[in-house]
N, C-alpha and C positions, 0 to 999 in steps of 0.2 A: 419481566414487565418493567417498563420504565415509569417510575413513579415521580414525575417531575412536579415540583411544587406549583400549586395554582397561583397565577399572577393575574391580577385585575388588569383591565385595559389601561388604567391610569399608571400602574406600575410598569407596564410594557412601554408606554410612551416615555416614561422617565428613563428607561434603559437606552433608548435611541436618541441621545442628545445630538444636536448638530455639531459638527467638528469646527473648532475654532481655527481661524487662519493663523498661521505662525507668525510671530513678531520677530522681525529681523533687527539685529543690533547693528548700529552704524550711524554715520552722520546723515542728516536730512539733505535733500537736494539743495535747499537754500544755503546750507553750510559749505557745500562744495562748489556752488556757482562761482564764487570769486576765483577759485583754483582753475575752473574751466575757462574763465576769461583769460587768466594768466597763460594757460596752455595755448589758447587761441593767439595771444600775442607772441608767444614763443614760436609758433608755426609761421606767423607772419614774418618774423625776423629771419627764420631759416629760408623761407620762400624768397625773400629779398636777395639772399645770397645766390640762389639759383638763377633769379632774373639777371643779376649782375654777370654771372658766368655766361649767360646767353646773350649778353650785350644789350639787354633791355633795361637800361639805367633809369628811365622814367618809371617803369613798373617797380624797380627795386626801391626807388626813393618813396614811391606811394605805399609800398608794403612796410617800410620802416615808419612812415608816418602813421599808418594804421596801427602798428604796434605801440606807438607813443600814445595814441588815443585810448587804446585798450588799457595801457598801463595806468592812465589817469582815472579809469573807471573801476578797475578791480579792487583797489584799495578802499575807495569810497564805498563801493558796494559791500565789501566785507565789514566795514564799520556800520553801515546801515542795517545789515542783516545780523549783526552781532556775531559774525563768523570769523573774527580774526584769530589767528593761530600762529605759533612759531613756525610750523611747516609752511604756511602760506607766505610768511615774511621771507623765509630762506628760498622758497621756490621763486618768488617774485624777483629776488636779487639775482639769482642764476639766470632767469629769463632776461632781466635788464642787462646783464653783462653781455649776453649774446646779441641781443637786439640792438643795444645802444653802444656797446663797447667793441664788438667785433664786426658786425654787419656794416656800419657806416664806413669804417676804415677799409674794410674789404672792397666795398663798392668804389670808393675813391681811388683805391689802388688800381683796380681794373679799368676805371674810367680815365685816369690820368697818370698816376705815379709809377705805373709799371714801365713807362718809357725810359725812366732813369735807373732801372734795375734795382740792385740791392739798396741803393741810397733812398729810393722811393718807398721801400719797405720800413725803413727806420721810423718815420713819423707815425705810421699806422701802428707799429709796435708800441711806441711811446703812448699813443692815445689809449690803446687797449690796457696797458699797464696802469695808467693813471685812472681809468675808469674802474678797474678792479680795486684799486686803493680807495677810491671815493666810496664805492659800494661797501667795502669792508669797514671803513670808518663810520658809515651810516649805521650798519648793523651793530657795531660795537657801542655806538651811542644809545641804542635801544635799551641796553642793560646798564648804562652808566648812571651817574648822579643826576638828579633832576636839574634842569636848566632854569634860569630866571624866566619869569612869566612873559617878559617882553620879547624874548628870543624864540618863542614857539611859532611865530609867524614867519620865520626865516629859515632857509637852508644854510648850511655851512658849505660854501662853494656852489657851483652850478650843478643842479640835479642831472641825473642821467639822461632822461628824455630830452631836456633842453640842450644838453651837450651834443646829442646826436643831431638835433636840428641845426645847431650852429655849425657843426662840421659839414653838414650837407649843403651849406649855403652856396658854395661854388657850383655844385651840381644844379641846385635850384636856379641860380642866376644864369648858368650856362644854358640850361634847357629853355629858359624864358627868352634869352638873347637869340637862340637858334630859332625859336618859334616866330620871333619878330623880324627875322631876316638880318640879324647883326652878327655876321661871322666873326668880325674882329673882337667884339666883346666876348663872344662864346669861346674864342681861342684863349683870351686872357684868363677867363674863369677856369679853363681846363688846363692851364699851364701848371706843371708840377711844383713850381715855387709857391704859387698861390695856394694850392691844395695843402702843401706841406706846412706853410705858415698858419693856415686855419686849423690844421690838426694840432700842431704844437701849441698854438695860443689857446685853443679849447682845452687841451690837456692840462695846461697850467691853471685854468679857471676851475677845472674839476677838483683838483687837489688843494686849491687855495682855501683860505679861511674867510673869504669875502662873504658877508651875509647877503643873501638873495631872497627876495620875497617868495614865499611858498604858496600863497593864495588859498591855503586850506581854511584859515579862520579870518581871512581878510575881510574887514568891514568897509563897506562903501558909504560915504556920507550920503544922506538922502537927497541932497541937491544934485548929486552926480549920477544917481541911478539911471535917470532917463538917457543921459549922454553915454553911459556905459552900455545900455541896451541897444541904442542906435548904432554905436561904434561896433558892437559885436555883430549886429545884423549886416552892417556894411562889409565887415571882414568876411563873413560867411558868404555873402553875395560875390565878393571878389574871389573867394576860394573856389566857388563853383564856376565862375566865368573864366578865371585865369589862375589855376591853382599854383603854378610855379612862381608867378609874381607875388601871390599872397604869401606863400611860404617864405620866399626870400625877404619880403617886407617884414614878416613876423620875426625873422631872425635879427634883423636890424633893430626892430623895436625892442626886442628882448635885450640886446646889448646896450641900448640906450637906457634901459630901466635899471641896469646894475648900479650905476652911480646914485640914482635916486633911492634904491633900496638901501645902499650903504649910508646915505645921509639919514634916512628914516630910522635905521637901526641905531646910529649914534645919537639921534635926538631922543629916542625912547630910552636908551641906556642912561643918557644924561638926566632925564626926568626921573627915572627910578633911583638914581644915585642922590638927586636932590631931595627926593621924598623920603629917602632913608636917613639922610643926615640929621634932620630934627629929632627923629626918634632915637638915634644913637646919642645925640647930645643930651637929650632928656634922661636917657638911661644912665649915662655917665654922672649926671648931676645928682640923680637919686642915689646912686651907689656911694657918691662922695658924702 
């Protein structure tokens, strides 16, 4: 005979507790969202190379532009969500090298430079190598000594997305000239010497030590806020109505801003040195 112990209804209810859902270990979706954006940018860069192989150079340029926009968003999103990591920084650099170091030169080679054979490949190779050096220098600076406060608003050399935009200027201008029915200008922009010169010039800017505005912590004086908003709206309208003209104009504007950023950097450095001199003089007097 089975003499099971007597259990009250309350004791029986306690035996059958509801099962808890298992807790999975790993990052949250917010933490991997910046890496997902970086992956989307990488796919856009790879897709631009496919479009270039198919002769769809307008689509290739649009895909590289989309990769540049995504690259500007993923880092800011990572800082906003407090999801920055060493993996994300390395992944972003690898994506940048393909999207902005390989894809633009590859597109220009198929669009123009392959007509001169191996000589046309050399500028593309030089641009890719300089892009790799620029990204490696940027990664090394992350673990380097802290920089002066006034230099945090500046890049050292032209950043990778801007370099890709400058390299694609002949393609943007050529597509715009073709849409306007200007075959002569389109032929000039597609000439191998023009594309080679732009590639080499941009490669030099990438590895240079010229300070260039980063716009990360850039403060706009209150009296200029309205003008900046109106100018941005005008540019977006032009980008929608005539994207190739807007992108070509954006490249020219960016090149024109480089001397201004150099002048601003020198002015800030001079002000920092002048502010430090009285303190150094006072310290030396006290020590004496």
